[in-house]
Backbone bond lengths (Angstrom), bond angles and torsions (degrees), N, CA, C in turn:
res aa  C-N    CA-C-N  psi(-1)  N-CA   C-N-CA  omega(-1)  CA-C   N-CA-C  phi
1 M - - - 1.444 - - 1.494 110.60 -
2 A 1.359 115.63 132.80 1.473 120.83 -177.96 1.522 108.42 -81.86
3 F 1.305 116.85 148.29 1.464 120.47 177.57 1.493 109.38 -74.59
4 K 1.359 113.45 135.71 1.406 123.77 -178.17 1.524 113.84 -113.46
5 S 1.317 116.49 107.85 1.497 121.79 -174.58 1.596 108.68 -56.56
6 K 1.242 118.41 149.82 1.485 123.83 179.53 1.596 105.79 -133.73
7 H 1.288 112.14 153.03 1.481 119.52 176.14 1.479 107.09 -123.44
8 R 1.328 115.11 143.75 1.555 123.72 174.03 1.527 105.53 -140.48
9 R 1.413 113.07 129.63 1.355 125.01 177.24 1.495 108.12 -117.38
10 I 1.416 115.86 123.81 1.444 127.42 -178.28 1.407 110.44 -127.34
11 T 1.411 115.01 133.29 1.482 121.55 172.25 1.433 112.47 -95.94
12 I 1.317 121.67 121.58 1.558 122.19 173.82 1.487 105.79 -130.68
13 R 1.309 110.82 126.47 1.553 118.12 179.85 1.492 112.68 52.76
14 H 1.341 116.12 46.66 1.464 124.15 178.25 1.465 112.82 64.91
15 R 1.272 118.58 18.83 1.413 118.47 179.49 1.624 109.75 -123.77
16 L 1.378 120.67 128.98 1.343 126.07 179.14 1.465 115.53 -78.31
17 F 1.345 117.21 131.75 1.464 117.34 179.33 1.587 104.21 -121.61
18 H 1.332 117.22 133.13 1.429 122.64 -177.39 1.523 105.73 -116.07
19 F 1.376 112.51 120.67 1.426 123.23 179.91 1.540 110.81 -111.59
20 V 1.261 116.45 140.91 1.535 120.03 -179.00 1.433 109.22 -133.37
21 S 1.315 125.96 134.25 1.465 129.29 170.13 1.508 110.46 -88.83
22 Y 1.323 113.95 138.97 1.452 121.53 179.01 1.563 109.09 -129.71
23 A 1.311 110.81 148.13 1.472 117.32 -179.03 1.583 113.30 -63.29
24 G 1.275 120.47 151.27 1.456 120.23 179.61 1.598 109.39 -78.84
25 R 1.287 111.81 -170.64 1.477 117.14 179.62 1.530 109.12 -143.90
26 A 1.386 115.62 136.69 1.415 117.31 175.72 1.484 110.72 -68.98
27 A 1.416 119.84 158.86 1.439 121.60 176.03 1.590 105.95 -70.75
28 N 1.293 111.70 143.00 1.538 118.59 170.02 1.527 110.04 -122.34
29 F 1.237 118.63 92.73 1.591 124.56 -177.26 1.397 108.78 -64.99
30 K 1.338 124.85 -30.91 1.552 122.05 178.16 1.522 111.09 -61.32
31 R 1.357 113.02 -35.32 1.536 117.27 178.25 1.543 114.54 -100.10
32 A 1.300 114.65 11.21 1.496 119.93 -178.12 1.573 111.14 53.74
33 Q 1.364 116.11 46.28 1.464 118.53 -178.28 1.523 103.19 -117.19
34 L 1.379 113.97 129.64 1.442 119.52 171.00 1.412 114.24 -79.11
35 G 1.324 115.19 153.37 1.513 121.23 176.71 1.443 107.28 -85.76
36 Y 1.432 112.69 163.33 1.485 119.84 178.08 1.526 103.76 -152.84
37 P 1.377 112.73 152.37 1.465 118.16 -178.89 1.522 114.32 -82.64
38 P 1.267 127.58 167.91 1.358 125.90 173.93 1.502 109.46 -52.77
39 M 1.281 116.74 139.36 1.610 117.92 -171.23 1.526 108.66 -132.70
40 W 1.292 115.09 159.66 1.513 121.52 161.77 1.506 104.00 -98.45
41 Y 1.368 110.01 144.94 1.481 120.00 -178.45 1.494 104.56 -132.66
42 L 1.440 116.18 146.68 1.417 122.14 170.36 1.574 106.85 -92.34
43 M 1.263 117.01 129.33 1.479 121.71 178.36 1.496 112.56 -92.03
44 V 1.345 115.95 117.10 1.410 125.87 -174.98 1.494 109.12 -128.60
45 E 1.357 116.70 107.86 1.462 124.73 176.21 1.592 113.98 47.11
46 G 1.282 106.64 51.54 1.475 121.12 176.06 1.654 113.64 77.45
47 R 1.183 113.54 6.50 1.508 120.97 179.55 1.556 109.39 -116.70
48 R 1.290 113.65 151.04 1.476 119.85 -179.32 1.517 109.82 -107.99
49 C 1.352 114.28 138.61 1.556 120.44 175.05 1.564 108.38 -116.32
50 P 1.294 117.30 125.66 1.449 114.57 -176.75 1.617 112.39 -63.85
51 V 1.260 112.92 143.20 1.463 115.91 -176.79 1.636 106.27 -113.87
52 F 1.306 116.68 -71.33 1.491 121.73 177.30 1.519 107.91 -160.54
53 P 1.344 115.73 163.24 1.445 121.12 176.12 1.595 114.53 -59.13
54 C 1.317 117.82 148.00 1.416 122.19 177.89 1.571 108.33 -76.50
55 D 1.287 117.73 142.13 1.446 126.73 175.39 1.528 102.76 -121.81
56 V 1.335 113.98 110.93 1.509 120.47 179.52 1.476 110.27 -66.26
57 D 1.327 122.88 -23.91 1.441 124.99 -176.29 1.417 112.76 -89.42
58 Q 1.373 121.80 1.50 1.421 125.38 -178.42 1.490 111.10 -78.50
59 S 1.296 123.02 133.56 1.479 121.63 174.84 1.517 108.54 -75.41
60 A 1.327 110.79 168.81 1.555 115.97 179.76 1.471 112.65 -66.49
61 P 1.326 120.21 -39.81 1.549 116.69 177.48 1.454 111.27 -63.80
62 E 1.347 116.50 -43.32 1.466 121.95 -179.85 1.560 109.92 -58.94
63 L 1.357 113.93 -49.48 1.431 118.70 173.93 1.548 119.22 -55.75
64 D 1.291 113.20 -41.63 1.457 118.35 178.55 1.517 109.44 -66.90
65 A 1.271 116.04 -41.19 1.609 118.51 -178.45 1.546 106.65 -69.42
66 A 1.312 122.13 -36.73 1.421 123.09 179.25 1.612 108.53 -66.27
67 L 1.310 115.75 -45.06 1.463 119.35 179.36 1.553 111.86 -63.41
68 R 1.363 110.23 -42.46 1.623 117.18 178.21 1.544 103.64 -59.55
69 D 1.303 121.13 -54.94 1.403 120.70 -176.64 1.557 114.65 -56.88
70 W 1.317 115.38 -34.33 1.449 121.67 -177.48 1.532 106.45 -67.75
71 A 1.443 115.24 -49.50 1.472 119.35 -173.22 1.561 104.02 -68.78
72 E 1.278 124.53 -38.10 1.443 120.62 -179.20 1.565 111.80 -64.63
73 D 1.305 119.53 -33.84 1.404 126.30 -177.54 1.616 110.55 -82.07
74 N 1.320 115.46 -30.30 1.495 116.52 -169.90 1.536 115.80 -126.52
75 A 1.264 119.75 -15.00 1.465 120.56 -171.98 1.583 110.24 -120.25
76 L 1.327 120.01 -2.57 1.476 122.06 178.71 1.407 106.95 -124.64
77 G 1.384 112.90 149.43 1.528 120.16 179.74 1.487 102.31 -83.31
78 P 1.439 111.70 177.52 1.507 121.05 -177.10 1.560 108.01 -63.04
79 V 1.326 119.91 149.91 1.393 127.98 179.06 1.430 108.33 -77.98
80 E 1.355 114.88 128.10 1.471 126.46 -178.52 1.648 105.80 -71.08
81 E 1.304 119.46 143.13 1.407 123.27 174.13 1.553 112.44 -56.21
82 A 1.328 115.91 -33.58 1.392 122.68 -175.36 1.467 112.15 -70.70
83 M 1.337 113.57 -26.29 1.553 119.79 -176.51 1.513 112.59 -79.85
84 L 1.283 118.49 -19.70 1.404 124.55 -177.88 1.532 114.76 -70.15
């Protein structure tokens, strides 16, 4: 079965985050390239930042919660007291 890319858009603190899953790659030792599994990436200005490996058994609500947790821990600055 071929890998099928997926998109998730999540709004956190009035900011839209766009996540895309990409297929992994087998290692190619002749070219000194390491392999990697299918991954979720955060799309930022046309570039992709790795988030975590794809889990095909993960439900949509679980995935959204994991992506939200990752974004809050890694892509957002500290919460200002005035915003609370």
